[in-house]
Structure formats: structure tokens, C-alpha cells
A tleap script that builds the chain and sets N, CA, C and O, in Angstrom:
source leaprc.protein.ff14SB
mol = sequence {
  NMET ARG ASP THR VAL GLN ILE HIE VAL THR
  ALA ASP LEU PRO ILE ARG VAL ARG ALA LEU
  THR TYR ALA ASN ARG ALA GLU ILE ARG PHE
  GLY LYS ALA PHE PRO VAL VAL LEU LEU VAL
  ASP SER ASP ALA ILE ALA VAL LEU GLY LYS
  GLN LEU GLU GLU ALA ARG THR ALA LEU VAL
  THR GLY THR ARG THR LYS CYS GLY ASP GLN
  THR GLN GLU MET THR CASP
}
set mol.1.N position { -5.121 -8.571 -19.156 }
set mol.1.CA position { -6.261 -7.334 -19.148 }
set mol.1.C position { -5.700 -7.434 -16.303 }
set mol.1.O position { -5.034 -8.160 -15.566 }
set mol.2.N position { -6.360 -6.520 -16.186 }
set mol.2.CA position { -6.164 -6.888 -14.695 }
set mol.2.C position { -6.731 -5.647 -14.041 }
set mol.2.O position { -6.884 -4.442 -14.244 }
set mol.3.N position { -7.093 -7.153 -12.617 }
set mol.3.CA position { -8.356 -7.137 -12.317 }
set mol.3.C position { -8.130 -6.525 -10.903 }
set mol.3.O position { -8.146 -6.885 -9.725 }
set mol.4.N position { -7.894 -5.316 -11.709 }
set mol.4.CA position { -7.889 -4.206 -10.769 }
set mol.4.C position { -8.039 -2.742 -11.029 }
set mol.4.O position { -7.558 -2.165 -12.004 }
set mol.5.N position { -8.879 -2.082 -9.900 }
set mol.5.CA position { -9.247 -0.459 -10.826 }
set mol.5.C position { -8.101 0.945 -9.736 }
set mol.5.O position { -7.898 1.356 -8.594 }
set mol.6.N position { -7.664 1.145 -11.287 }
set mol.6.CA position { -6.537 2.263 -10.518 }
set mol.6.C position { -7.548 3.633 -10.835 }
set mol.6.O position { -8.571 3.773 -11.505 }
set mol.7.N position { -6.534 4.762 -9.816 }
set mol.7.CA position { -7.402 6.115 -10.055 }
set mol.7.C position { -6.590 6.962 -9.763 }
set mol.7.O position { -6.288 6.813 -8.579 }
set mol.8.N position { -6.010 7.872 -10.261 }
set mol.8.CA position { -4.855 9.362 -10.011 }
set mol.8.C position { -5.408 9.783 -9.177 }
set mol.8.O position { -6.367 10.332 -9.720 }
set mol.9.N position { -5.539 10.024 -7.431 }
set mol.9.CA position { -5.259 10.677 -6.762 }
set mol.9.C position { -4.714 12.340 -6.995 }
set mol.9.O position { -3.505 12.463 -7.188 }
set mol.10.N position { -5.407 13.376 -6.984 }
set mol.10.CA position { -4.206 14.431 -6.714 }
set mol.10.C position { -4.782 15.940 -5.966 }
set mol.10.O position { -5.982 16.215 -5.944 }
set mol.11.N position { -4.224 16.408 -5.657 }
set mol.11.CA position { -4.407 17.542 -4.647 }
set mol.11.C position { -6.083 18.261 -5.142 }
set mol.11.O position { -7.024 18.775 -4.536 }
set mol.12.N position { -5.818 17.992 -6.308 }
set mol.12.CA position { -6.925 18.811 -6.966 }
set mol.12.C position { -8.767 17.611 -7.544 }
set mol.12.O position { -9.783 17.660 -8.238 }
set mol.13.N position { -8.322 17.106 -6.986 }
set mol.13.CA position { -9.065 15.463 -7.400 }
set mol.13.C position { -10.546 15.839 -5.918 }
set mol.13.O position { -10.267 15.157 -4.932 }
set mol.14.N position { -11.629 16.545 -5.725 }
set mol.14.CA position { -13.113 16.247 -5.257 }
set mol.14.C position { -12.951 14.974 -4.371 }
set mol.14.O position { -12.983 14.030 -5.160 }
set mol.15.N position { -12.788 14.497 -3.071 }
set mol.15.CA position { -12.553 14.042 -1.821 }
set mol.15.C position { -14.079 14.162 -1.076 }
set mol.15.O position { -14.505 15.078 -0.372 }
set mol.16.N position { -14.491 13.377 -1.333 }
set mol.16.CA position { -15.708 13.621 0.141 }
set mol.16.C position { -15.729 12.199 0.658 }
set mol.16.O position { -15.778 11.216 -0.081 }
set mol.17.N position { -15.685 12.155 2.113 }
set mol.17.CA position { -15.898 11.126 3.145 }
set mol.17.C position { -16.913 11.007 3.938 }
set mol.17.O position { -17.431 11.893 4.618 }
set mol.18.N position { -17.297 9.548 3.828 }
set mol.18.CA position { -18.896 10.081 4.253 }
set mol.18.C position { -19.391 8.752 5.401 }
set mol.18.O position { -19.755 7.715 4.846 }
set mol.19.N position { -19.412 8.772 7.117 }
set mol.19.CA position { -19.581 7.861 7.541 }
set mol.19.C position { -21.173 7.216 7.417 }
set mol.19.O position { -22.123 7.952 7.153 }
set mol.20.N position { -21.354 5.493 7.683 }
set mol.20.CA position { -22.210 5.154 6.374 }
set mol.20.C position { -22.350 4.481 8.196 }
set mol.20.O position { -21.612 3.517 8.397 }
set mol.21.N position { -23.321 4.996 9.571 }
set mol.21.CA position { -23.116 4.483 10.876 }
set mol.21.C position { -24.452 2.922 10.554 }
set mol.21.O position { -24.368 1.999 11.363 }
set mol.22.N position { -25.080 2.850 9.889 }
set mol.22.CA position { -25.499 2.168 9.744 }
set mol.22.C position { -25.651 0.338 9.194 }
set mol.22.O position { -26.311 -0.699 9.140 }
set mol.23.N position { -24.033 1.318 8.800 }
set mol.23.CA position { -23.338 -0.609 7.630 }
set mol.23.C position { -22.008 -0.886 8.593 }
set mol.23.O position { -21.187 -1.799 8.501 }
set mol.24.N position { -22.083 0.378 9.693 }
set mol.24.CA position { -20.358 0.387 10.438 }
set mol.24.C position { -19.899 0.421 9.118 }
set mol.24.O position { -20.127 -0.660 8.574 }
set mol.25.N position { -19.111 1.563 8.073 }
set mol.25.CA position { -19.044 1.825 7.380 }
set mol.25.C position { -18.267 2.618 6.480 }
set mol.25.O position { -19.179 2.793 5.672 }
set mol.26.N position { -17.175 3.318 5.914 }
set mol.26.CA position { -17.377 4.897 5.781 }
set mol.26.C position { -17.081 4.958 4.209 }
set mol.26.O position { -16.410 4.071 3.681 }
set mol.27.N position { -17.492 5.804 3.632 }
set mol.27.CA position { -18.063 6.025 1.972 }
set mol.27.C position { -16.563 6.212 1.868 }
set mol.27.O position { -15.838 5.619 2.666 }
set mol.28.N position { -16.072 6.972 0.966 }
set mol.28.CA position { -14.812 7.308 0.590 }
set mol.28.C position { -15.344 7.789 -0.682 }
set mol.28.O position { -16.100 6.864 -0.976 }
set mol.29.N position { -15.481 9.125 -2.150 }
set mol.29.CA position { -16.438 9.181 -3.275 }
set mol.29.C position { -14.837 10.223 -3.505 }
set mol.29.O position { -14.524 11.305 -3.007 }
set mol.30.N position { -14.405 9.684 -4.075 }
set mol.30.CA position { -13.265 10.227 -5.415 }
set mol.30.C position { -13.414 10.597 -6.460 }
set mol.30.O position { -13.402 9.784 -7.384 }
set mol.31.N position { -13.663 12.342 -6.759 }
set mol.31.CA position { -14.263 12.333 -8.151 }
set mol.31.C position { -15.199 13.066 -7.404 }
set mol.31.O position { -15.312 13.187 -6.184 }
set mol.32.N position { -16.476 13.985 -9.216 }
set mol.32.CA position { -17.357 14.271 -8.752 }
set mol.32.C position { -18.649 13.350 -9.845 }
set mol.32.O position { -19.608 12.671 -9.478 }
set mol.33.N position { -18.245 13.634 -11.035 }
set mol.33.CA position { -19.408 13.600 -12.291 }
set mol.33.C position { -19.409 12.220 -12.163 }
set mol.33.O position { -20.487 11.693 -11.889 }
set mol.34.N position { -18.368 11.483 -12.313 }
set mol.34.CA position { -18.146 9.485 -12.135 }
set mol.34.C position { -17.135 9.214 -11.040 }
set mol.34.O position { -15.981 8.793 -11.113 }
set mol.35.N position { -18.121 9.682 -9.670 }
set mol.35.CA position { -17.295 8.995 -8.669 }
set mol.35.C position { -17.028 7.274 -8.884 }
set mol.35.O position { -17.767 6.379 -9.297 }
set mol.36.N position { -15.333 7.290 -8.302 }
set mol.36.CA position { -15.015 6.310 -7.558 }
set mol.36.C position { -15.383 6.392 -6.252 }
set mol.36.O position { -15.170 7.373 -5.539 }
set mol.37.N position { -16.147 4.990 -5.784 }
set mol.37.CA position { -16.334 4.342 -4.373 }
set mol.37.C position { -15.300 3.737 -3.233 }
set mol.37.O position { -15.068 2.604 -3.656 }
set mol.38.N position { -14.782 3.859 -2.370 }
set mol.38.CA position { -13.999 2.523 -1.833 }
set mol.38.C position { -15.458 3.112 -0.927 }
set mol.38.O position { -16.302 4.008 -0.960 }
set mol.39.N position { -14.915 1.513 0.125 }
set mol.39.CA position { -16.306 1.397 1.176 }
set mol.39.C position { -14.899 0.592 2.565 }
set mol.39.O position { -14.259 -0.458 2.508 }
set mol.40.N position { -14.918 1.250 3.197 }
set mol.40.CA position { -13.870 1.343 4.131 }
set mol.40.C position { -14.457 0.817 5.085 }
set mol.40.O position { -14.631 1.715 5.908 }
set mol.41.N position { -15.059 -0.564 5.634 }
set mol.41.CA position { -15.359 -1.673 7.069 }
set mol.41.C position { -14.505 -0.238 8.608 }
set mol.41.O position { -13.498 0.456 8.465 }
set mol.42.N position { -15.152 -0.293 9.468 }
set mol.42.CA position { -15.038 0.769 10.689 }
set mol.42.C position { -13.979 0.249 11.074 }
set mol.42.O position { -13.164 1.171 11.102 }
set mol.43.N position { -13.308 -1.037 11.513 }
set mol.43.CA position { -12.010 -2.153 11.488 }
set mol.43.C position { -10.482 -1.773 10.643 }
set mol.43.O position { -9.313 -1.713 11.024 }
set mol.44.N position { -10.952 -1.626 9.728 }
set mol.44.CA position { -9.755 -0.609 8.663 }
set mol.44.C position { -9.436 0.312 8.879 }
set mol.44.O position { -8.241 0.596 8.960 }
set mol.45.N position { -10.543 1.267 9.086 }
set mol.45.CA position { -10.463 2.694 9.147 }
set mol.45.C position { -8.730 3.042 9.690 }
set mol.45.O position { -8.212 4.022 9.154 }
set mol.46.N position { -7.966 2.333 10.618 }
set mol.46.CA position { -6.860 2.662 11.031 }
set mol.46.C position { -6.088 1.475 10.186 }
set mol.46.O position { -4.898 1.425 9.878 }
set mol.47.N position { -6.607 1.013 10.050 }
set mol.47.CA position { -5.452 0.323 9.215 }
set mol.47.C position { -5.052 1.069 7.812 }
set mol.47.O position { -3.827 0.987 7.727 }
set mol.48.N position { -5.451 1.591 6.959 }
set mol.48.CA position { -5.869 2.442 5.585 }
set mol.48.C position { -5.616 3.711 6.251 }
set mol.48.O position { -5.472 4.686 5.513 }
set mol.49.N position { -5.528 3.895 7.614 }
set mol.49.CA position { -4.698 5.567 7.682 }
set mol.49.C position { -3.364 5.287 6.950 }
set mol.49.O position { -2.817 5.598 5.892 }
set mol.50.N position { -3.045 4.315 8.390 }
set mol.50.CA position { -1.806 3.832 8.641 }
set mol.50.C position { -0.543 3.451 7.877 }
set mol.50.O position { 0.614 3.851 8.010 }
set mol.51.N position { -1.109 2.525 6.998 }
set mol.51.CA position { -0.718 1.991 5.453 }
set mol.51.C position { -0.293 4.018 4.814 }
set mol.51.O position { 0.873 4.395 4.695 }
set mol.52.N position { -1.431 4.894 4.537 }
set mol.52.CA position { -1.008 5.575 3.709 }
set mol.52.C position { -0.427 6.789 4.299 }
set mol.52.O position { -0.361 7.824 3.636 }
set mol.53.N position { 0.219 6.681 6.142 }
set mol.53.CA position { 1.002 7.502 5.948 }
set mol.53.C position { 2.037 6.780 6.024 }
set mol.53.O position { 2.958 7.492 5.623 }
set mol.54.N position { 2.780 4.883 6.556 }
set mol.54.CA position { 3.741 4.615 6.035 }
set mol.54.C position { 4.225 4.940 4.312 }
set mol.54.O position { 5.290 4.515 3.864 }
set mol.55.N position { 3.412 5.613 3.631 }
set mol.55.CA position { 3.487 6.015 2.401 }
set mol.55.C position { 4.296 7.030 1.897 }
set mol.55.O position { 5.296 6.865 1.199 }
set mol.56.N position { 3.778 8.190 2.314 }
set mol.56.CA position { 3.584 9.489 3.466 }
set mol.56.C position { 4.844 9.404 3.564 }
set mol.56.O position { 5.627 10.162 2.991 }
set mol.57.N position { 5.176 8.414 4.347 }
set mol.57.CA position { 6.492 9.060 5.332 }
set mol.57.C position { 7.285 8.735 4.158 }
set mol.57.O position { 7.974 9.685 3.786 }
set mol.58.N position { 7.463 7.023 3.035 }
set mol.58.CA position { 8.111 6.477 2.437 }
set mol.58.C position { 8.569 8.023 1.423 }
set mol.58.O position { 9.700 8.472 1.238 }
set mol.59.N position { 7.239 8.560 0.909 }
set mol.59.CA position { 7.948 9.591 -0.112 }
set mol.59.C position { 8.608 10.837 0.569 }
set mol.59.O position { 9.451 11.554 0.029 }
set mol.60.N position { 8.357 10.915 1.202 }
set mol.60.CA position { 9.462 12.212 2.065 }
set mol.60.C position { 10.442 11.698 1.929 }
set mol.60.O position { 11.213 11.839 0.979 }
set mol.61.N position { 10.598 10.871 3.063 }
set mol.61.CA position { 12.449 10.405 2.614 }
set mol.61.C position { 13.457 9.731 1.541 }
set mol.61.O position { 14.653 9.523 1.336 }
set mol.62.N position { 11.524 9.432 0.723 }
set mol.62.CA position { 13.052 9.064 -0.684 }
set mol.62.C position { 13.376 7.485 -0.540 }
set mol.62.O position { 14.441 6.977 -0.893 }
set mol.63.N position { 12.402 6.866 -0.026 }
set mol.63.CA position { 12.971 5.566 0.766 }
set mol.63.C position { 12.575 4.092 0.200 }
set mol.63.O position { 11.514 4.350 -0.369 }
set mol.64.N position { 12.842 2.449 -0.013 }
set mol.64.CA position { 12.717 2.383 -1.141 }
set mol.64.C position { 10.900 1.486 -0.303 }
set mol.64.O position { 10.774 1.906 0.847 }
set mol.65.N position { 10.262 0.946 -0.517 }
set mol.65.CA position { 9.071 0.668 0.151 }
set mol.65.C position { 8.413 -0.874 -1.396 }
set mol.65.O position { 8.068 -0.751 -2.572 }
set mol.66.N position { 8.518 -1.791 -0.696 }
set mol.66.CA position { 7.791 -3.333 -0.939 }
set mol.66.C position { 6.863 -3.201 -1.625 }
set mol.66.O position { 5.979 -2.531 -1.091 }
set mol.67.N position { 6.576 -3.665 -2.939 }
set mol.67.CA position { 4.860 -3.178 -3.085 }
set mol.67.C position { 4.814 -4.495 -4.190 }
set mol.67.O position { 5.351 -4.565 -5.296 }
set mol.68.N position { 3.880 -5.622 -3.399 }
set mol.68.CA position { 3.497 -6.562 -4.420 }
set mol.68.C position { 4.758 -7.291 -4.574 }
set mol.68.O position { 5.594 -6.907 -3.755 }
set mol.69.N position { 5.125 -8.120 -5.275 }
set mol.69.CA position { 6.210 -8.473 -5.892 }
set mol.69.C position { 8.054 -7.939 -5.981 }
set mol.69.O position { 9.192 -8.399 -5.887 }
set mol.70.N position { 7.318 -6.687 -6.221 }
set mol.70.CA position { 8.479 -5.598 -6.095 }
set mol.70.C position { 9.112 -4.788 -5.335 }
set mol.70.O position { 8.949 -4.613 -4.128 }
set mol.71.N position { 9.669 -4.405 -5.872 }
set mol.71.CA position { 10.334 -3.580 -4.967 }
set mol.71.C position { 10.665 -2.504 -5.703 }
set mol.71.O position { 11.558 -2.506 -6.550 }
set mol.72.N position { 9.646 -1.123 -5.279 }
set mol.72.CA position { 10.137 0.637 -6.003 }
set mol.72.C position { 9.933 1.354 -5.320 }
set mol.72.O position { 9.055 1.432 -4.461 }
set mol.73.N position { 11.112 2.309 -5.741 }
set mol.73.CA position { 11.686 3.445 -5.046 }
set mol.73.C position { 10.764 4.285 -5.000 }
set mol.73.O position { 9.838 4.232 -5.810 }
set mol.74.N position { 10.843 5.349 -3.921 }
set mol.74.CA position { 9.411 5.793 -3.791 }
set mol.74.C position { 10.346 7.376 -3.607 }
set mol.74.O position { 10.998 7.697 -2.614 }
set mol.75.N position { 10.155 8.228 -4.946 }
set mol.75.CA position { 10.664 9.325 -4.607 }
set mol.75.C position { 10.122 11.338 -5.058 }
set mol.75.O position { 10.268 11.965 -4.009 }
set mol.76.N position { 9.809 11.936 -5.769 }
set mol.76.CA position { 9.042 12.949 -6.154 }
set mol.76.C position { 8.594 12.800 -7.493 }
set mol.76.O position { 7.872 13.657 -8.002 }
savepdb mol mol.pdb
quit
């Protein structure tokens, strides 16, 4: 059994972001009826953004990226 939660984010999946200033973090909701919520501390927002940008660049260029113990080829 896996110890992670996976969601498939597509272009038409509703994504709502809300700043939780009292908690110094952001809430990212994926979906409507049964949303998956990602809470990101303010210090980690830049790190998450950088990692997403690196993934986007890898997808655009079709380069390989290291993911855990496996090397995966990033293509369309």
C-alpha cells in the first residue's frame, strides 16, 4: 500500500489558492466536490514554485529528471 496521495492535475481541474495569513501559509485546493488541499508554509512557497518551474522546463525540453530512485524521461 502506498503512503502518498496522488491527484491528477489537468487544465480543467478547479484550483483555488487562499492566503491563510493567521497561519503564515497558503491553502491550495484542487477540485470542487471533494477537494484535495495542499497547505504550504510561507517559506516553502518559493521552493514549490521553483520545483514546478523546473518540471515545466523539463517537460518543454523533453529532458530527463531524477525522481526518487528512478530516472524518468519527461516528454509530452
